[in-house]
C-alpha positions as CSV (number, residue, x, y, z in Angstrom):
1,X,125.3,21.0,129.3
2,X,125.5,23.7,132.5
3,X,125.1,27.5,131.3
4,X,127.3,30.3,132.8
5,X,125.8,32.9,134.9
6,X,126.7,35.6,132.8
7,X,125.0,33.4,129.9
8,X,121.8,33.4,131.9
9,X,122.0,36.8,132.9
10,X,122.7,37.8,129.2
11,X,119.5,35.4,128.5
12,X,117.2,37.0,131.2
13,X,118.2,40.5,129.7
14,X,117.2,40.0,126.3
15,X,113.9,38.3,127.7
16,X,112.7,41.4,129.7
17,X,113.7,43.7,127.0
18,X,111.9,42.1,124.3
19,X,108.7,42.4,126.6
20,X,109.5,45.8,127.3
21,X,110.0,46.9,123.6
22,X,106.9,45.3,122.2
23,X,104.7,48.4,123.9
24,X,106.7,50.6,123.0
25,X,106.5,49.1,119.1
26,X,102.9,48.7,119.1
27,X,102.5,52.3,120.4
28,X,104.9,53.4,117.7
29,X,103.2,51.7,115.0
30,X,100.1,50.3,115.9
31,X,98.3,46.8,115.8
32,X,98.3,45.1,112.1
33,X,95.0,45.8,110.5
34,X,94.2,42.1,110.5
35,X,94.7,41.8,114.2
36,X,91.6,40.0,116.3
37,X,91.9,39.4,119.7
38,X,90.2,35.8,120.5
39,X,87.1,36.2,122.3
40,X,86.8,39.9,121.9
41,X,82.9,40.8,122.1
42,X,81.4,43.7,122.4
43,X,79.4,44.8,125.1
44,X,76.0,44.7,123.8
45,X,72.2,45.5,125.3
46,X,68.7,43.7,125.0
47,X,68.2,40.1,123.5
48,X,64.8,39.9,121.3
49,X,63.5,37.3,118.9
50,X,60.6,35.1,118.3
51,X,60.2,31.3,119.1
52,X,58.6,29.0,116.4
53,X,57.6,25.6,116.1
54,X,60.2,23.9,113.8
55,X,57.7,21.5,112.2
56,X,55.0,24.2,111.6
57,X,57.0,27.4,111.8
58,X,54.3,28.8,113.8
59,X,55.0,31.1,117.0
60,X,54.8,29.4,120.2
61,X,53.2,31.4,123.5
62,X,54.3,30.3,127.1
63,X,58.3,29.5,126.2
64,X,60.3,30.4,128.9
65,X,63.6,32.4,127.2
66,X,66.3,32.9,130.1
67,X,70.0,33.7,130.1
68,X,72.3,30.6,131.1
69,X,73.7,31.2,135.2
70,X,71.4,34.0,135.4
71,X,68.0,33.2,137.0
72,X,66.7,36.9,137.1
73,X,67.5,37.4,133.9
74,X,64.1,35.7,131.7
75,X,61.3,36.7,129.5
76,X,58.1,34.6,128.5
77,X,57.1,34.5,125.2
78,X,53.8,36.5,124.2
79,X,50.7,35.0,122.2
80,X,53.0,35.8,118.8
81,X,56.0,33.8,120.2
82,X,58.0,36.9,120.5
83,X,60.2,37.9,123.7
84,X,62.4,40.8,124.7
85,X,64.9,40.9,127.6
86,X,66.2,44.3,128.6
87,X,69.4,43.7,130.1
88,X,73.3,44.8,128.9
89,X,75.9,42.1,128.5
90,X,79.5,42.2,129.0
91,X,80.2,39.4,126.6
92,X,78.9,36.4,124.4
93,X,76.0,34.6,126.6
94,X,74.2,31.1,126.4
95,X,70.2,31.3,126.4
96,X,67.7,28.4,126.8
97,X,64.2,28.4,125.7
98,X,62.1,26.0,127.4
99,X,58.6,25.0,127.5
100,X,56.8,25.8,130.9
101,X,53.3,25.6,130.3
102,X,52.8,22.1,129.9
103,X,50.5,20.7,127.9
104,X,48.8,24.0,127.0
105,X,50.7,24.4,123.5
106,X,52.1,20.9,123.2
107,X,55.7,20.0,124.6
108,X,59.0,20.8,123.2
109,X,62.2,20.2,123.8
110,X,64.6,22.5,125.5
111,X,66.6,24.7,123.2
112,X,70.2,26.2,123.8
113,X,71.6,29.1,121.4
114,X,75.0,31.3,121.8
115,X,74.5,35.0,121.7
116,X,76.8,37.3,120.8
117,X,76.7,40.9,119.9
118,X,76.1,39.8,116.1
119,X,73.1,37.9,116.5
120,X,71.1,39.2,119.6
121,X,68.6,41.1,117.6
122,X,65.4,39.4,116.1
123,X,66.4,36.0,116.8
124,X,64.4,33.0,115.6
125,X,64.5,30.3,117.8
126,X,63.2,27.0,116.3
127,X,61.8,24.5,119.0
128,X,61.5,20.8,118.5
129,X,57.9,19.5,119.4
130,X,58.2,16.7,121.8
131,X,56.0,13.7,120.7
132,X,54.1,12.2,123.9
């Protein structure tokens, strides 16, 4: 069924009016209290924590903790298994923990973890020993 030009113009005007009225109503009445944008992460600074052996719960030194897609942003765990990455992040990031010291502390499988502004401090990363 064909629509008349007048009907199409009327529909387009209502469509545009709806979009132009939305910001005005939001400005007057505000957003609903339960409004939450998807993927709305606050910027956050620094990622720190401890890398431990999943079976023994002992700290693992010599593990490289790095931010996915960012070769320059990484840290190596110290003798206590602790690491600290001093950097500002705009959104959630993925970090990898990988064994780079070879057989010195045993072998461990690579670990992947998503980090947000809620869980960026005092992480505990549990790595699974690789049987060789």
